[in-house]
C-alpha positions as a Python dict, from the first residue, in 0.01 Angstrom:
ca = {
    (1, 'X'): (0, 0, 0),
    (2, 'X'): (-246, -94, -271),
    (3, 'X'): (-530, 114, -411),
    (4, 'X'): (-758, 251, -141),
    (5, 'X'): (-1104, 400, -130),
    (6, 'X'): (-1071, 777, -79),
    (7, 'X'): (-1369, 791, 155),
    (8, 'X'): (-1175, 575, 402),
    (9, 'X'): (-928, 857, 478),
    (10, 'X'): (-1094, 1010, 784),
    (11, 'X'): (-1040, 1331, 981),
    (12, 'X'): (-1165, 1310, 1339),
    (13, 'X'): (-1180, 1586, 1598),
    (14, 'X'): (-1185, 1568, 1977),
    (15, 'X'): (-1531, 1693, 2066),
    (16, 'X'): (-1471, 1798, 2427),
    (17, 'X'): (-1106, 1750, 2522),
    (18, 'X'): (-1168, 1405, 2670),
    (19, 'X'): (-1045, 1203, 2371),
    (20, 'X'): (-1396, 1150, 2232),
    (21, 'X'): (-1308, 1161, 1861),
    (22, 'X'): (-1583, 1201, 1603),
    (23, 'X'): (-1543, 1199, 1225),
    (24, 'X'): (-1582, 1543, 1069),
    (25, 'X'): (-1912, 1491, 891),
    (26, 'X'): (-1972, 1574, 529),
    (27, 'X'): (-1610, 1577, 414),
    (28, 'X'): (-1587, 1461, 53),
    (29, 'X'): (-1219, 1520, -10),
    (30, 'X'): (-932, 1515, 241),
    (31, 'X'): (-559, 1557, 219),
    (32, 'X'): (-271, 1534, 466),
    (33, 'X'): (78, 1657, 399),
    (34, 'X'): (395, 1598, 604),
    (35, 'X'): (685, 1840, 577),
    (36, 'X'): (1039, 1862, 715),
    (37, 'X'): (1261, 2164, 672),
    (38, 'X'): (1623, 2096, 596),
    (39, 'X'): (1936, 2238, 756),
    (40, 'X'): (2209, 2274, 496),
    (41, 'X'): (2559, 2213, 636),
    (42, 'X'): (2740, 2203, 302),
    (43, 'X'): (3093, 2344, 307),
    (44, 'X'): (3395, 2360, 79),
    (45, 'X'): (3496, 2029, 234),
    (46, 'X'): (3175, 1851, 126),
    (47, 'X'): (3263, 1545, -80),
    (48, 'X'): (3239, 1618, -452),
    (49, 'X'): (3063, 1947, -382),
    (50, 'X'): (2742, 1764, -295),
    (51, 'X'): (2499, 1924, -57),
    (52, 'X'): (2500, 1788, 297),
    (53, 'X'): (2203, 1801, 531),
    (54, 'X'): (2212, 1785, 910),
    (55, 'X'): (2033, 1467, 1012),
    (56, 'X'): (1745, 1510, 1254),
    (57, 'X'): (1746, 1890, 1238),
    (58, 'X'): (1483, 2127, 1107),
    (59, 'X'): (1116, 2176, 1180),
    (60, 'X'): (861, 1903, 1111),
    (61, 'X'): (501, 1992, 1035),
    (62, 'X'): (181, 1848, 899),
    (63, 'X'): (-117, 2007, 733),
    (64, 'X'): (-464, 1873, 670),
    (65, 'X'): (-726, 2006, 434),
    (66, 'X'): (-1070, 1890, 348),
    (67, 'X'): (-1384, 2000, 172),
    (68, 'X'): (-1740, 1883, 180),
    (69, 'X'): (-2103, 1954, 256),
    (70, 'X'): (-2285, 2024, 581),
    (71, 'X'): (-2428, 1707, 730),
    (72, 'X'): (-2381, 1723, 1106),
    (73, 'X'): (-2449, 2030, 1321),
    (74, 'X'): (-2236, 1899, 1608),
    (75, 'X'): (-1902, 1859, 1424),
    (76, 'X'): (-1963, 2171, 1213),
    (77, 'X'): (-2022, 2375, 1529),
    (78, 'X'): (-1714, 2225, 1700),
    (79, 'X'): (-1485, 2308, 1404),
    (80, 'X'): (-1620, 2664, 1395),
    (81, 'X'): (-1571, 2707, 1771),
    (82, 'X'): (-1215, 2573, 1752),
    (83, 'X'): (-1138, 2838, 1490),
    (84, 'X'): (-1291, 3130, 1678),
    (85, 'X'): (-1143, 3026, 2014),
    (86, 'X'): (-797, 2981, 1859),
    (87, 'X'): (-741, 2657, 2049),
    (88, 'X'): (-540, 2356, 1935),
    (89, 'X'): (-728, 2040, 2033),
    (90, 'X'): (-633, 1690, 1931),
    (91, 'X'): (-730, 1559, 1588),
    (92, 'X'): (-689, 1216, 1437),
    (93, 'X'): (-630, 1126, 1075),
    (94, 'X'): (-687, 767, 973),
    (95, 'X'): (-503, 666, 657),
    (96, 'X'): (-621, 320, 543),
    (97, 'X'): (-354, 47, 544),
    (98, 'X'): (-101, 304, 667),
    (99, 'X'): (-175, 433, 1013),
    (100, 'X'): (-331, 673, 1257),
    (101, 'X'): (-185, 1022, 1306),
    (102, 'X'): (-286, 1201, 1625),
    (103, 'X'): (-194, 1532, 1783),
    (104, 'X'): (-283, 1897, 1826),
    (105, 'X'): (-385, 2102, 1524),
    (106, 'X'): (-499, 2459, 1474),
    (107, 'X'): (-784, 2539, 1236),
    (108, 'X'): (-609, 2788, 1006),
    (109, 'X'): (-883, 2831, 750),
    (110, 'X'): (-1257, 2775, 747),
    (111, 'X'): (-1437, 2870, 427),
    (112, 'X'): (-1804, 2851, 337),
    (113, 'X'): (-1952, 2875, -11),
    (114, 'X'): (-2258, 2788, -212),
    (115, 'X'): (-2444, 2868, -530),
    (116, 'X'): (-2812, 2946, -572),
    (117, 'X'): (-2879, 2608, -735),
    (118, 'X'): (-2651, 2386, -526),
    (119, 'X'): (-2562, 2278, -176),
    (120, 'X'): (-2366, 2485, 75),
    (121, 'X'): (-2009, 2360, 107),
    (122, 'X'): (-1714, 2421, 337),
    (123, 'X'): (-1338, 2391, 327),
    (124, 'X'): (-1124, 2330, 632),
    (125, 'X'): (-746, 2366, 673),
    (126, 'X'): (-546, 2255, 977),
    (127, 'X'): (-182, 2305, 1076),
    (128, 'X'): (2, 2088, 1328),
    (129, 'X'): (55, 2264, 1659),
    (130, 'X'): (278, 2021, 1848),
    (131, 'X'): (421, 1671, 1842),
    (132, 'X'): (226, 1414, 1643),
    (133, 'X'): (212, 1044, 1712),
    (134, 'X'): (189, 767, 1455),
    (135, 'X'): (35, 425, 1509),
    (136, 'X'): (56, 169, 1228),
    (137, 'X'): (-269, 1, 1133),
}
C-alpha cells in the first residue's frame, strides 16, 4: 500500500437501520485500530522456554476515533442520538487501497469543544460491538 491521502479514510454511519450509509461530515482526522487479545499456553514443556499462544483464541476488537468540525446537521444529530440511545448500529470504515470494514459499533465517547475565536469541534470514539466484515477494495 503506497502513500494515501488521509481525507480518503472515511467513517460512514447507517442513518436509519436500512443500510443507508452516509459519511460522517466534518471529520478532519480519523483512526481505526484492530486488536486481538492473546491466550498464553506456555508451559515448562514449551520449546526453549519460548512463549506459546493459542491460535484463534482471545477476543478481537476494533476502535475508531475521529475529530473534526460541524458541517452537517443530519450526521451530527444521528451520532448524538446513537450515543444517547445506547444502540449499536452498523458503521463502515473505508481504508483506501485496503478495504471496507463494516459492522456494529457503539459510540463510547462524544466530545464537543471550541474557543471564543475559533470553530466548534467534536471528537467521536467508537468500539466494535459484534462481528466485523472485511471486503478488499
